[in-house]
N, C-alpha and C positions, 0 to 999 in steps of 0.2 A: 332617610336621606336618599335622594334620587340617584339613578344610575349615572347621570351626567355629572352631578357634584362629586360622586365617589371617584370617577375617573379624573376629575380636575384635582381633587384633594390628594389622590395617590398618583399624581402625574409621573414621579420618577420610575415607578414600576412599568407603566404603560409606555413611557418614552423608550426605555431600554428594551422591553419585550417586542414592541412593534417595530422599533428601529432595527433590531437584529433580524427579525423576520423579513422586513422589507429589503434589507441589505442582502440577505440570502437569495431572495426571489430575484432581485435585480442582477446580481452577479451570476447566479446559476443559469438564469434564462438568457444571459448575454445581452441584456438591455444596455449595459455598459460594456463596450467591446474590450477584450483583453487579449494580449498577444499570447498568453499562456493559459492553459485550461485551469479553471478554478477547482481547487481540491476541496470537496465538501467536508473532508476529515481534518483539514489543516489546523483548526482550533478546538477540536473535540477533546474534552478532558477524559471521556470514557476511553477513547483510543489511546490517549496518553497513559492512563492507568494500566491498560492492558500491555502497552509497550514497556512500562516500568516493571511490571510483574515478569514479563518475558526476559527482560535484561537481567533482573536479579536472579532468576532461575537458570537461565541459559547463557548469560553473557552475550546476548544478541538482542537486536531489535526486530520486530516484525517489519515486513516490507512496507515501504512508504512512510513509516513512522520516523520522526526526528525529535530532536531535543525540544522543539517548540511544543509538540503535543505532550511530551513528558512534563514540561514545565506548566502547561495548562492544567494537567492532571494534578500536579503538586499544589498549584494555586487553589484548585477545588478542595483538596484535602485540608489545606490551611484554613480555608473559609469555613468548612464544616466543623473542624475541631475548635476553632476560636469563636466563630460567630453563628452560622446556621447554613441551611441549604440555599445559599444565595444564588448559585447557578440555576437551580430549579425555579426559583421565584422570579428572576430578572432576565435570564438569557435563553434558557432551553426553548427551542422552537416548538418542540412537542407540547410543552406546557402551555405555550401561547395558543397553539391550535386547539388544545382541549378547552382552554378558557373561552375561545371564540365559539366553539361548538356549544358549550354550556349557555352562553349568552343567546345564541341562535335558538336553542331549545326553549329558553325562557320567553323569548320574543314570540314564539309560536304557542305559548301557554301550555307546554307539554311538561308534565311532572316527571322528575327523575326517579329512579329506584333508589331508595335510601338504604345504605348498608351501614348500620351504626358501628362506630369505632368501638372495638372491644368485644363485639358480638362473636359468636362461634363462626359464622360465615366470614366475617372480617378476618379473623385469625387464620382460618383455613386458606383464604385467598392470598394473604400476605406471604405465605411460604413459596408461592410461585416465583416471585422475583428473586428469591434466594437460590432456588433451583436453577433458574436461568443464569444467575451470576456465576454459580459454580461451573455450569456447562460451558458458558462462553469463555471464561478465563482458562479453564482446563484445555479446551480445544485450541485456544490462541497460543498458550505457552507450548503445547506439544508440537504445533505445526509452524510456529513463528509467523503466523498469518492472522490478521484481525478477523476472528470468526464472527464477531458481532455484525460485520457487513452483510452476512447472510440473512440476518433477521431484522436489522435496524430499519424501521420505516422511514426515518429521515434520510438515511443514506440512499435507499431505493428511489425515493422521489427526487432527491437532489441530483442523482446521476441519470434520471430518466429511465430507470430500470436497466441501465447499461453497465452498471458497476459489477463488482465481484459479489453478486447476490445469488441466493437460492430463491427462485421465483415464488414457489409456493409459500416459503417462509415469509418473504417480504409482503406478499398479498395478505396473508393471514394477519401479520403484525399491523399492517395499515388498516385492515378492517377492525381489528381490536381497538386501535386508537380512535377511529371515527365512530364506529357503532357502540363500542364499550363506553366511550366518553359521552355519547348522546344519552345513554341509559343511566350511567352511574358517574357522578362528578369525579374528574381526575382519575378515571379507571386505570389508565396506563401507569400513571405515576404512583398510585397507591399500591397496585398489585402486580405489575409486570416489569417495571423499569429496573434493570440491574444496577444502573447508576444510582437510583433511589435507594436500593438495598445497601450499596456501599456507603452512601451518605448517612442513612439511618444508623448503620452500624458504627460509623466513626463518631457519631454523637456520644457514644459510650467509649470514648477514646482511652480512658484509663484501663478498662477491662481488656480492650484490644491490645493495649501496650503490654499488659501482663501476658496475654496469649503469645504475642510475638517474642517477648523476652524469654518465656519458657522454651519456645522453639529454638531460639538462639543458644540458650544454655545447653539444651539437649544436643544440638549440633556440635558445640565446642567439646562436649563430653564424648563425642563419637557415636551418638545414637543413630545418625544418618537417617533421619525420618524424611520420607518423601515430601516434596513441596506440596503435593496435592492434599496431604493430611492437614497442613496448615491452612490451605484454601478452604477445605471442608470445615475445619474448626472455626474459621472466620465466618462462614455462612451460617453455621448452626448457632454460634454465639450471637450473631446479629439478629437472627430470627427470634431466638428465645428472649433476648433483651428487649426487642421491640414489642413482643406480645405480653411479656410478664412484667416488664419494668419500663413502661413507655414514657418516663419522665426523666430525661437526662439532666444532670445538674451542673455540669462543668463548663458551660459555654460562657464567654465574656458578654456577648450581647443576648438579651432576651426581651420578650414582650412582657411589659410590666402592667399590672392591673391595680387600680386604686379602688379598694372596696368602699371607700367613703363616698365616692361619686357614682359608682356603678348602680344602675337601677334594675339590673337583671332582666333587661328587655329581650335579650337573646338575639339581637340583630347581628352581633359579632359572629356567633356560631353559624348563623344563617348565611352570612356573607363569606365566611372562611371557605376557600376552595376545598379543604380537606374536612370540613365540618367538625373541627376541633371544638369540644364542648367547653368553651372558654369560661362560662359562668361557673363551672365546677371547680375552677382553680381559685383558691381563697388565700394563698400564702403570699400574694403580692407579685408572683411571677407566673407566666404561662410557659412551662417547660415541657411542652408536648414534643414527642419524637417527630411528629408530622409537621410542626411549625417551620415555615420557611422564611419568616420575617418579611412576607410579601407586603404587609401594610394594609391589606383590605379591611381587616377588622378595625384598625385604627381609623381608617378613612370613614367608616360607616357609623362609628360610635357617636351618639348625639350628646353625650355628657362629658366627653374628653377623659374617660376613665382609663383608656388604653394608650400606651406610649412605649416606644422602644427605649430601653435603658441598659445599664451595665449590671449584669448578674442579678442577684437578689438583694442588692444593697439599696442605697437611697434612690428614690425616684428622681429622675432628671427632668428639669423643667425646660420648656422651650421646644418649638417644633423642629429645631435643627436635628435632634436625635432621631426623628422619624425619617430623615434623609440619609442617615449614616449607612444603613444596609446597601442602598443603591450606590452611594459614594464608594463604599468598600468593594462592591462588585466591580466597578470601573477600575479602581486602583489595582485590585488583584489580577484582573485580566491584562491590564497594561503591564504589570510586573511580569506576568507569565510570558507575554510577548517579548518584552525586553530581555528577560533572562534566557528565553529560548534562543535568542539570536546571539547570545554572548558565548556559548560553548556548544559543542556537539558530542553526543555520546556515540561511541563506535557501534556500527550495525552489528559487527561481530568482534569479539575480543577473545582469541583462542591461542593456546599453546600446545605443543606436542613434542614428543621425543626427549623431554627433559628428564622424565623418570621412565624406567623400564622395569619389567618383571625380573627379579633376581632368581637365582637357582633355588632359593627356599620359598619361592612363590610370594615374596614380599617386594614392594616397589622400592627401587634404589635409584639414586641420582646417576644419570648418564652424562649430564652436562652441568658444569658449574654455571648457574644462572647469572652470577655476578660478572662473568667474562663475556656475556653476550652483548651485542650492540644492536642499534636500531637504525634502519635507513628508511626515509620517507620517500615514497614514490607518488608523484602527483599526476594529474591529467588522466585518471582512469575513468573515462566517460562511460565505458560499457559496464562498469561496476556501479550499479544504481539501485540495488535492492538486496534483500536478504539472500535470495536465490543466486544472484550473480556474485555476491560476496562469498558464498559458500563454494561456488565454482572456482573463484579465484583462490580461495584457501586450498582447494583440492590440487590445484596446479602447484602451489607453493610447497605442499607436502612432498612432492616428488623431487624437490631440489635439495640436494645434500647440504647440510649445514644451516638450513632454515628451520626455526623452531617456534614461530608464532607470528600472528598478524592481528592488527587492529585496522578495520576498514571504516572509513568515514565517507558515506555515500554522498552526503550533501556537498562536500568539498572534493569528491572523487579522488580521495587520497588514501593510501595504505601505509601504515607504519609496520615494517617487517623486521622481526627479531631474528638475528642470525649469529652464527659463530664465526668470528673473523679468522679463526685458525683454519677454517674449512672453505669458506667462500668470501666474496666481497660484493659490494654494491653493483659493479659492472657485470659480474657473472649472473647476479640475480636478475638484473634488468634484461639481459640477453635471454635468460631462461624463460622469463614470463612473456617476452615479446612474441607476438604472432604476426609473421609477414602477411601483408594484406594487399589486395588489388581492388581497383574500382574502375568499372567501365563508364566512361563519360558519354560516349555515343559509339555506334557501330559504323566503321568505314565500309564503303562499297568496294569490294575487290575489283569490280569492273572499271571503276574510276581511278583507283589508286592501288597499285600492286605492292607497294612497300611503304613503311612508315619511318619517320625519323624518331630517334630515341635520345632525349636530353636528360641528363642526370643533375639533380639539385640536392643540396644537403640542408637539413632542417633540424631544429630542436623543439621539444615540447609536443612531439607527435608520436608518442609511444603506445597510445591506446588504439585498438582496432577501429574505433569509430572515427578517429582523427582523419584517416585517409579518405573516408566517405565525405567528411565535411570539406576537405580540401578539393576533392573531386567535384563537389557541388559548386564550390567557388569557381572552378574552372569552367563548369558547364554553363554558368550564368553569363560568362563573357561572350559567348557566341562564336568563339574561335574554333578552329578545326583541331581541337584536342580530343583524343579518343580514349585515353585511359592512363592510369597511373598505378604503380606498384611499389612496394617498399621492401627494403632488406635491412636487417639490423646492423647498425654501426653507430659510432659516436663521432660526429653527428649522424643522424639517420640518412640512409640512402633512399632517395625518391626518384624513380624513373618515370618520365613523362613521355607518352607516345602521342605523336602529332603528325599532321599532314606535312610532307616535305616542303610545301610552299609556305608554311607558317614560319614567321621570323620573329620570335619573341626573345627579348634579351634579359639580362640579369636583373635590371631595374624593374621590369614588368613582373617577373617571378617574385621579387622581394615585395612588391606592392600587393600581390595576390596573397602570398603566404601570410603576411603580417596584417591583413585586414582584421579589425577587432571584432566584427560581427558578421554573421552569415544570415542573410534574409532569404530563408528557404520557402519557396512556394508550398502552400498546403492544399491538399486535395479538397475541392469544393470552394476554393477561393481564399484569398488572404495570404499572409506570410507569417512564418514563425521565425523570430529573431533568436539566433543562437550565438552566445558569446564564445569567441575562440581566442586563443593566446599562443600563437605559433611564432617561432623565430626563424627567419631565413639566414642561412650561414653563407652559402656560396653556390654558384653554378659552375659545374665542371666544364672544361674546354672540350673534352672529347665528345663527339657525336657519333652515334651508331645507327644502324638501320636494321629493320626486321620486316619479313614479308607480311602482307596484310593477313594472309591465311593463318600464319603462325600466331599473329597477334590475336585474332579472333579465337583460336583454340586456347591460347594462354588465358584469356579473360573469361572463358566459359567454365563454369563449375559443374562437372558431370555428376551423375548418380548412377551407380551400378550395383545391382544385387542379383545373384543367380544362385541356384541351389544345386549342389553337387549330386545329390541323389536323383534330382530330376534330369540332370545332364546324362547321368549313367543310364537312367530308365529310357531316355530318348535316343540312345545310341543305336544307329542303324535305321532310324526313322527319318522321314523327310521333315525338316524343320523350317519354320517360317518366322518372319518378323512383321508384326503389325505396327505401323508407324503413323503417328499423327504429328504433323508439322505445324508449328505456330511460333511466330517471332516473340510472342509474349512469354514463351517458356524459358527465356533467359532471366526472368524476374526471380528474385530470391524466394518469393512466396511459393513458387512452383517446386523449387528444390526442397523447401522445408516440408512440403506435403507429399513428396514422393515416397517416403517410408510408409505412409498410410496406404497409398495406392498399392505398393508391392505387398504389403501385409494382407490387404483385402484380396488381391488376386492369387496370393500364394496358396490359399486353401483349396484351389480348384486344380484338378489333375490336368496335366498338359502344359501348364505355365512353367517355363524353364528359367526365365530371367526378365527383370524389369529395369529399363535404363532411361536416363535423361542425358542426351548427348547431341553433338552436332552430326548431321547426316553428311553424305558425300557432297552436297551443295553448300555446306557450312551453315545450314539452317537448324535452329533448335528443334528437337523432336523428342517425343516420348515414344520409346520402342519397346514392344513386348515380344520376347522370343517364346515360341510355343510349338507344340507338336500335337498329334492326335492323342486324346479325343477332343482337345480344345480346338475351337474354330474362331475365325475373325469376327463372325457375327455374335458368337457367345461372348467374346472379349468386349465388344462394344456394349452389349447388354449389361455386362458386369460393371464396366467403367461408368456407365450412365445411370446406375441405380441411385435412387435418392438416399438410400441408407447403405453404408458399407459395414462389413463385418470385420472388426479389428480385434486381433488377439494380442493382449498385453502379456498375459501369462497363460499357462496351461489351463488354469481354473478361473481365468478372468477374460472372458470373451464378450465384447460389447457391440451393440448396434449403434452406430453413430452417423450423423449427417455426412454426406459425401464431402470430402475435402477439396475436390477439384471438379470443375465442370467442363464439358466438351461440346463444342458447337457442331462440328461436322465429322463424319466418319473418316478414318484414315485409309491408307493403302497397305496392301500385303505383298511381300516379295519373299523369295526363297532365302533362307539363312545360309551364309557361307562363313567359314572360319576366317 
């Protein structure tokens, strides 16, 4: 049968494969504009399985993972256990790419290297994907970060090598996909893919069920076996079952073979992407661990001896059954997407202080858990990943009477467990609130020596990012509004600093605060639409005034670090300040990188202090306080080095690219107290 007729006969496979690949290319390359960045991991079942493992081991989800990925992983598990490796056959873009590479090689009449299934080389190579599986899952669970991103060739290409990758790992994996598949059919899938290792292992789901059951019983009996032992057992069992017993029996759908019509031509094995020796199966079913029910062998069979059917029972008649794997793939993906949107797993689910160590070194109850209550705090926009969730938890741990939290990053919500006898929701809200400020624009003291201060009250703005979004709303109006700051109260106090000539009333503020979306300009062009949900309560009658100079100082966030030992060593010496002035130094990115600059300079004798502050002219400036043997020229040389020396710990000193760049040398003046 010709290549063209095979593609036509097996059209469901090619429709899904190429459709998925084209969709990824279109969305990732931006051919179809999208207001939000496309997440290449959004529907990845591998990421979902890692997230599920992390949640079961740590009660937390890795960063950026959600219930959608988890449900896609569960859908893949269901597909493998009940049917076959449908994801590998019909969706995986790496499988599609390898298939295209194989077709290109055949078109060039280049022979591939044949590695016979079951040979010693084949068995040795198959262990690699299980080693990768253990490594990736172990690192992911330990760090609550998707370690597979470091090595995943699909993720590297999809992000344009700008994601959370390790460059050399990504390059090696891409080369293995392209060059390996050019030399050996489906090289990545057969020997390297950790998702393939999971799928092959789960084909022997009864044995794996026994393994997990034994681990659970041991845990109930108090054995406290580390989760990594279960992971290792899963990988070892999967490998041994694959090479020693490569014919799983317990799937619902299987490839069925009619011995009466088979002429043993061998076309099926030749066309099979995994080169399964189909003619060696004589029991009516082809139950190979490598079979994905892709349908290639069915499409190429000239006698109609092969067909998809149920188990090892009666052979099903009619071409419809050959469509079933593709239909099931679509159904399972649709189910995963639907189910993933119906609920949300918490990114972290943790409790503390409920049990404490007793005098006899045993854990005793400190709080009756049945008396605890839960308060839900919404609008936590700054809590958007595992790291920020753990930072939020650390803040809660300092609040007396709080004993647990579940954080849902998709909804920006936290369910906080507290003791009502010790605290209450209002006290918790006040304790977690961080007063914020946002500079809309900088007034010119020469044109306006004082500013008007108007106070409004709002609800739904208790996250530190909310003040930024409201400030951006105000900035886009073009009015002479200069800044806003908040102070905790119920409703929230929001002070707005503006030019005395501006006359905005309560209706105007209500319209601005209650806008449903913010269309924020994006660097490089375009806009990003952010949904907001704030409530305007009132505008207070009282109007206050502040000097422009005081406002500028209030809105500036300084950085100051100096070393007591250096101050003492420089006592009696002439001290100087090396100052570089730049209006851009008021940007947050400068403040974030000042610790790196001070760390880099601190290793050099004579540097006394490093500051980011306003100078006497109210201009943002980086200031370096120094004395002999340091000089201004030496400071400039150190600051403009392409590589900085950063000391993280005594035994952890790194050479890293400079965090800041400087265009022009500064000025030097004598230091005075």
